[in-house]
C-alpha positions as CSV (number, residue, x, y, z in Angstrom):
1,X,-75.0,-53.6,-78.1
2,X,-78.5,-54.6,-79.0
3,X,-81.6,-53.8,-76.9
4,X,-85.4,-53.9,-77.1
5,X,-87.8,-51.7,-75.2
6,X,-91.4,-50.8,-75.0
7,X,-91.7,-47.2,-76.1
8,X,-93.4,-46.1,-72.9
9,X,-90.6,-47.5,-70.7
10,X,-87.8,-46.0,-72.8
11,X,-89.5,-42.6,-73.1
12,X,-90.1,-42.4,-69.4
13,X,-86.4,-43.1,-68.7
14,X,-85.3,-40.5,-71.3
15,X,-87.6,-37.9,-69.8
16,X,-86.1,-38.4,-66.3
17,X,-82.5,-38.2,-67.5
18,X,-83.0,-35.3,-69.9
19,X,-83.3,-33.0,-66.9
20,X,-79.5,-33.3,-66.4
21,X,-78.5,-32.6,-70.1
22,X,-77.0,-29.0,-70.3
23,X,-78.6,-26.6,-72.8
24,X,-75.2,-25.1,-73.5
25,X,-71.8,-26.7,-73.0
26,X,-68.3,-26.6,-74.3
27,X,-68.1,-30.4,-74.0
28,X,-70.2,-32.1,-76.7
29,X,-70.2,-35.4,-74.9
30,X,-72.4,-33.9,-72.2
31,X,-75.1,-33.3,-74.8
32,X,-75.5,-37.1,-74.9
33,X,-77.3,-39.7,-72.9
34,X,-75.2,-42.7,-72.0
35,X,-76.9,-46.1,-72.4
36,X,-75.2,-49.0,-70.6
37,X,-76.4,-52.6,-70.8
38,X,-74.7,-55.2,-68.7
39,X,-76.8,-57.1,-66.1
40,X,-79.4,-54.3,-66.4
41,X,-80.0,-51.3,-68.6
42,X,-79.1,-47.8,-67.3
43,X,-79.4,-44.4,-68.9
44,X,-77.3,-41.5,-67.5
45,X,-77.0,-37.7,-68.1
46,X,-74.5,-35.4,-66.5
47,X,-74.0,-31.7,-66.7
48,X,-71.2,-31.7,-64.1
49,X,-73.4,-30.0,-61.5
50,X,-76.3,-32.4,-61.7
51,X,-76.2,-36.1,-62.8
52,X,-79.2,-38.4,-63.1
53,X,-79.0,-42.2,-63.7
54,X,-82.1,-44.3,-64.1
55,X,-82.7,-48.0,-64.7
56,X,-85.0,-48.9,-67.6
57,X,-86.9,-52.1,-68.3
58,X,-85.9,-53.8,-71.6
59,X,-84.3,-56.9,-73.1
60,X,-80.5,-57.2,-73.5
61,X,-79.8,-59.1,-76.7
62,X,-76.1,-58.0,-76.7
63,X,-74.3,-56.1,-73.9
64,X,-72.5,-52.9,-74.5
65,X,-72.8,-49.1,-74.2
66,X,-73.5,-46.1,-76.4
67,X,-73.6,-42.3,-76.1
68,X,-76.4,-40.7,-78.1
69,X,-77.2,-37.1,-78.7
70,X,-80.0,-36.5,-76.1
71,X,-82.2,-34.1,-78.0
72,X,-82.2,-36.1,-81.2
73,X,-82.7,-39.4,-79.5
74,X,-85.6,-38.1,-77.4
75,X,-87.3,-36.6,-80.4
76,X,-87.0,-39.8,-82.5
77,X,-88.3,-42.0,-79.7
78,X,-91.2,-39.6,-79.0
79,X,-92.3,-39.7,-82.7
80,X,-92.1,-43.5,-83.0
81,X,-95.3,-45.7,-82.9
82,X,-96.3,-47.2,-79.5
83,X,-94.6,-50.5,-80.2
84,X,-91.4,-52.4,-79.5
85,X,-88.2,-50.4,-80.2
86,X,-84.9,-52.0,-81.2
87,X,-81.6,-50.2,-80.6
88,X,-78.6,-51.7,-82.2
89,X,-75.1,-50.1,-81.8
90,X,-72.0,-51.1,-83.8
91,X,-68.8,-49.0,-83.9
92,X,-70.7,-45.9,-82.7
93,X,-73.3,-46.3,-85.5
94,X,-76.7,-46.6,-83.9
95,X,-79.8,-48.0,-85.6
96,X,-83.2,-47.3,-84.1
97,X,-86.1,-49.3,-85.5
98,X,-89.7,-49.6,-84.7
99,X,-92.3,-51.3,-86.9
100,X,-91.5,-49.9,-90.4
101,X,-89.4,-46.9,-89.2
102,X,-85.6,-47.2,-89.3
103,X,-83.2,-44.5,-88.2
104,X,-79.4,-44.6,-88.6
105,X,-77.5,-42.0,-86.5
106,X,-73.9,-41.5,-85.3
107,X,-73.2,-41.9,-81.7
108,X,-70.1,-40.8,-79.7
109,X,-67.5,-42.7,-77.8
110,X,-69.1,-43.9,-74.6
111,X,-65.7,-44.0,-73.0
112,X,-65.5,-40.2,-73.2
113,X,-68.7,-39.8,-71.1
114,X,-68.2,-38.2,-67.7
115,X,-69.5,-40.7,-65.2
116,X,-71.2,-39.8,-61.9
117,X,-68.6,-39.5,-59.1
118,X,-68.9,-42.3,-56.5
119,X,-69.9,-41.0,-53.1
120,X,-69.8,-42.7,-49.7
121,X,-73.3,-44.0,-48.9
122,X,-73.0,-44.3,-45.2
123,X,-74.4,-41.0,-44.0
124,X,-78.0,-40.7,-45.0
125,X,-81.5,-39.8,-44.0
126,X,-84.8,-41.3,-45.2
127,X,-88.1,-39.5,-46.0
128,X,-91.2,-40.5,-48.0
129,X,-91.4,-39.4,-51.6
130,X,-94.6,-37.5,-50.8
131,X,-92.9,-35.6,-47.9
132,X,-89.9,-34.6,-50.0
133,X,-92.1,-33.4,-52.9
134,X,-94.2,-31.4,-50.4
135,X,-91.1,-29.8,-48.7
136,X,-89.8,-28.7,-52.1
137,X,-93.3,-27.3,-53.2
138,X,-93.6,-25.4,-49.9
139,X,-90.2,-23.7,-50.0
140,X,-88.8,-23.5,-53.6
141,X,-90.7,-20.3,-54.5
142,X,-88.6,-18.2,-52.2
143,X,-85.1,-19.0,-53.5
144,X,-83.5,-16.1,-55.3
145,X,-83.7,-16.3,-59.1
146,X,-80.3,-14.8,-59.9
147,X,-76.8,-15.6,-58.7
148,X,-75.9,-12.3,-57.0
149,X,-75.7,-14.4,-53.9
150,X,-75.1,-18.0,-54.7
151,X,-76.3,-19.3,-51.3
152,X,-79.8,-17.7,-52.0
153,X,-80.2,-19.8,-55.1
154,X,-80.2,-23.0,-53.0
155,X,-82.0,-24.4,-49.9
156,X,-80.5,-25.3,-46.6
157,X,-81.1,-28.9,-45.5
158,X,-80.2,-29.1,-41.8
159,X,-80.5,-32.4,-40.0
160,X,-80.6,-32.2,-36.2
161,X,-81.2,-35.6,-34.5
162,X,-84.7,-36.6,-35.7
163,X,-85.6,-33.3,-37.4
164,X,-85.0,-32.1,-40.9
165,X,-85.2,-28.3,-41.4
166,X,-85.4,-27.0,-44.9
167,X,-84.9,-23.2,-45.5
168,X,-85.1,-20.9,-48.5
169,X,-84.8,-17.1,-48.7
170,X,-84.4,-14.4,-51.3
171,X,-83.8,-11.3,-49.2
172,X,-87.5,-10.3,-49.0
173,X,-88.9,-13.5,-47.4
174,X,-88.0,-16.8,-45.7
175,X,-89.7,-20.1,-46.0
176,X,-89.0,-22.8,-43.4
177,X,-90.3,-26.4,-43.2
178,X,-89.6,-28.7,-40.3
179,X,-90.1,-32.4,-40.7
180,X,-90.0,-35.1,-38.0
181,X,-87.8,-38.0,-39.2
182,X,-88.5,-41.6,-38.3
183,X,-85.0,-42.1,-36.8
184,X,-82.2,-40.2,-35.1
185,X,-79.4,-39.2,-37.4
186,X,-76.1,-37.5,-37.3
187,X,-76.3,-33.7,-37.5
188,X,-75.7,-32.3,-41.0
189,X,-76.0,-28.9,-42.7
190,X,-75.8,-28.6,-46.5
191,X,-77.0,-26.1,-49.2
192,X,-78.7,-27.9,-52.1
193,X,-79.0,-26.0,-55.5
194,X,-82.6,-24.9,-56.2
195,X,-82.3,-26.3,-59.8
196,X,-81.6,-29.8,-58.4
197,X,-84.6,-29.6,-56.1
198,X,-86.9,-28.4,-58.9
199,X,-85.8,-31.3,-61.2
200,X,-86.3,-33.8,-58.4
201,X,-89.7,-32.4,-57.7
202,X,-90.6,-32.9,-61.4
203,X,-89.5,-36.6,-61.6
204,X,-90.4,-37.7,-58.1
205,X,-93.7,-39.7,-58.2
206,X,-94.6,-38.5,-54.7
207,X,-95.8,-41.9,-53.4
208,X,-96.5,-41.7,-49.7
209,X,-95.6,-45.4,-49.2
210,X,-92.2,-45.2,-50.9
211,X,-89.1,-43.6,-49.5
212,X,-86.3,-41.4,-50.8
213,X,-82.8,-42.1,-49.4
214,X,-80.7,-38.9,-49.2
215,X,-77.0,-39.4,-48.9
216,X,-74.5,-36.7,-47.9
217,X,-70.8,-36.3,-48.8
218,X,-68.4,-33.3,-48.5
219,X,-69.3,-31.8,-51.9
220,X,-72.3,-33.8,-53.1
221,X,-75.8,-34.9,-52.2
222,X,-77.4,-38.0,-53.6
223,X,-81.2,-38.7,-53.8
224,X,-82.1,-42.4,-54.4
225,X,-85.7,-43.4,-55.2
226,X,-87.5,-46.0,-57.3
227,X,-85.0,-46.9,-60.1
228,X,-83.4,-43.4,-60.1
229,X,-80.3,-41.8,-58.7
230,X,-79.9,-37.9,-58.7
231,X,-76.5,-36.6,-57.7
232,X,-75.8,-32.9,-57.2
233,X,-73.0,-30.7,-56.2
234,X,-73.6,-28.7,-53.1
235,X,-73.3,-24.9,-52.9
236,X,-70.3,-24.0,-50.8
237,X,-70.4,-21.5,-48.0
238,X,-71.9,-20.8,-44.6
239,X,-75.7,-20.4,-44.8
240,X,-77.4,-17.4,-43.2
241,X,-78.1,-17.5,-39.5
242,X,-81.9,-17.9,-39.7
243,X,-82.6,-18.2,-36.0
244,X,-81.5,-14.6,-35.5
245,X,-84.2,-13.5,-38.0
246,X,-87.0,-15.5,-36.4
247,X,-88.6,-13.8,-33.5
248,X,-91.3,-15.1,-31.2
249,X,-92.3,-11.5,-30.2
250,X,-95.4,-10.0,-31.6
251,X,-97.8,-7.1,-30.8
252,X,-100.7,-8.4,-33.1
253,X,-101.9,-11.8,-33.9
254,X,-104.8,-12.7,-36.2
255,X,-106.3,-16.0,-37.1
256,X,-108.1,-16.0,-40.5
257,X,-109.6,-18.4,-43.0
258,X,-106.7,-19.1,-45.4
259,X,-108.9,-19.6,-48.5
260,X,-110.8,-16.3,-47.9
261,X,-107.5,-14.4,-47.5
262,X,-105.9,-16.0,-50.5
263,X,-108.9,-15.4,-52.7
264,X,-109.1,-11.7,-51.7
265,X,-105.4,-11.1,-52.4
266,X,-105.6,-13.0,-55.7
267,X,-108.5,-10.7,-56.7
268,X,-106.5,-7.6,-55.8
269,X,-103.6,-8.5,-58.1
270,X,-106.0,-8.4,-61.1
271,X,-105.3,-4.6,-60.8
272,X,-101.5,-5.0,-60.8
273,X,-99.4,-5.1,-63.9
274,X,-96.3,-7.4,-63.8
275,X,-93.9,-4.4,-63.6
276,X,-96.0,-2.6,-60.9
277,X,-94.8,-2.8,-57.4
278,X,-98.1,-1.9,-55.7
279,X,-98.5,-3.1,-52.2
280,X,-101.6,-4.6,-50.7
281,X,-102.5,-2.7,-47.5
282,X,-103.9,-4.6,-44.6
283,X,-105.6,-2.6,-41.9
284,X,-106.6,-4.6,-38.8
285,X,-109.1,-3.1,-36.4
286,X,-111.0,-5.2,-33.8
287,X,-112.2,-8.3,-35.6
288,X,-112.0,-6.9,-39.1
289,X,-109.2,-7.1,-41.6
290,X,-109.6,-4.5,-44.4
291,X,-107.5,-5.3,-47.6
292,X,-107.0,-2.5,-50.1
293,X,-105.0,-1.9,-53.2
294,X,-104.7,1.1,-55.5
295,X,-103.0,1.0,-58.9
296,X,-103.0,2.8,-62.3
297,X,-105.8,0.4,-63.4
298,X,-108.1,1.0,-60.4
299,X,-108.7,0.2,-56.8
300,X,-110.2,-2.5,-54.6
301,X,-111.2,-2.8,-51.0
302,X,-112.5,-5.9,-49.1
303,X,-113.3,-6.8,-45.5
304,X,-112.6,-10.2,-43.9
305,X,-113.6,-11.3,-40.4
306,X,-110.7,-12.4,-38.3
307,X,-109.9,-13.4,-34.7
308,X,-107.6,-10.7,-33.4
309,X,-105.5,-10.3,-30.3
310,X,-103.2,-7.4,-29.5
311,X,-102.8,-4.0,-31.1
312,X,-104.6,-2.7,-34.3
313,X,-102.1,-2.4,-37.1
314,X,-101.8,-1.1,-40.7
315,X,-99.2,-2.8,-42.8
316,X,-98.3,-3.2,-46.5
317,X,-97.0,-6.2,-48.4
318,X,-96.0,-7.3,-51.9
319,X,-99.2,-9.2,-52.7
320,X,-97.4,-11.9,-54.8
321,X,-95.2,-12.8,-51.8
322,X,-98.4,-13.3,-49.7
323,X,-100.0,-15.4,-52.4
324,X,-96.9,-17.6,-52.8
325,X,-96.9,-18.5,-49.1
326,X,-100.7,-18.9,-48.7
327,X,-100.9,-21.2,-51.8
328,X,-98.6,-23.9,-50.3
329,X,-100.2,-23.9,-46.8
330,X,-102.7,-26.7,-46.5
331,X,-104.3,-25.6,-43.2
332,X,-107.9,-24.2,-43.3
333,X,-107.0,-21.5,-40.8
334,X,-103.7,-19.7,-40.4
335,X,-102.2,-17.5,-37.7
336,X,-100.4,-14.3,-38.7
337,X,-98.1,-12.6,-36.2
338,X,-97.0,-8.9,-36.6
339,X,-94.9,-6.5,-34.5
340,X,-95.3,-3.2,-36.4
341,X,-95.6,-1.9,-39.9
342,X,-91.8,-2.0,-40.4
343,X,-91.0,-5.4,-39.0
344,X,-91.5,-8.8,-40.8
345,X,-94.7,-10.7,-40.4
346,X,-94.8,-14.4,-39.7
347,X,-97.3,-17.0,-40.8
348,X,-96.8,-20.1,-38.7
349,X,-98.6,-23.1,-37.2
350,X,-98.5,-24.0,-33.5
351,X,-96.4,-27.2,-34.1
352,X,-93.7,-25.3,-35.9
353,X,-94.0,-27.4,-39.1
354,X,-93.9,-24.3,-41.2
355,X,-92.8,-20.7,-40.8
356,X,-93.2,-18.0,-43.6
357,X,-91.5,-14.7,-42.9
358,X,-92.4,-11.8,-45.2
359,X,-90.9,-8.3,-45.1
360,X,-93.4,-5.5,-45.3
361,X,-93.2,-2.6,-47.8
362,X,-93.5,1.1,-47.4
363,X,-96.8,2.6,-48.5
364,X,-98.7,5.9,-48.4
365,X,-102.3,6.0,-47.5
366,X,-104.4,7.8,-50.1
367,X,-107.6,9.5,-49.0
């Protein structure tokens, strides 16, 4: 195999596929990137849970394939001059040359590489790159970080007719995004690993004029965009019954400027150390929202004008959970619905495009 590339094209493809190279594995072949050159050049990585394949622009002087240690290969290419790179493989010996630099490294048998499983590509939906990137940004923060409950480490993708609903939760909060699809599709319900979605978000250009095709099979989900395929195993199991947790009842509703509220809560957490679990206390009376926080470092109090209907209420929240939700909402004004100081609060828009549920925390009022 003999290929030539522009450094920028090759490095871009390596950066995309590196996301699927495992940091630890008992199978050394999985630490490699597979380069295949036939009619086109493809680079693939596969950690058995997530596989990424991307096409790369280059010239094929001799067809063939090679498996190269991903970390070493990426570091070599990164350090080479911005010029044409030649990769020559013979009998698993790989030569990488660029201008006056020449590297000789050992490859592995490309036949040993674990290829991406083929999946049926009939059942699919289509969304813009921008929409998918936004959906992930607006939900990924509320997946659970640990694997005590595997389902909480993923996100529900539920297709109903012409609507895609994406849900994440970690036991303290729920994030929901509803997206109107351009066509009507067969109903589907799958749980996609959070790791997969994070990696897609990093490599997805986010172009509003370009689409992502999302294909479903029994055990896998496949995302296809630009020159890249991302294939992931699904998380098995029945996802939580979200509809039972979402109530339309409320005793108190406030409408508030999002930026003002976010800025105020962000100021309050200056007084909270990482290990501290100090709540922000919100006291709503008439058209005034008082925010207060007391910690070992000090205390703060701030008033914000709001539009208020229903009962007065005093309620406490983990300030970081409020910040996470507010940061991803693009609306200038938001509506917050509350029942009482023990029940979850909801931040949602009138069209139902987003719902953020946050559980309150217990607090004691200090005088």
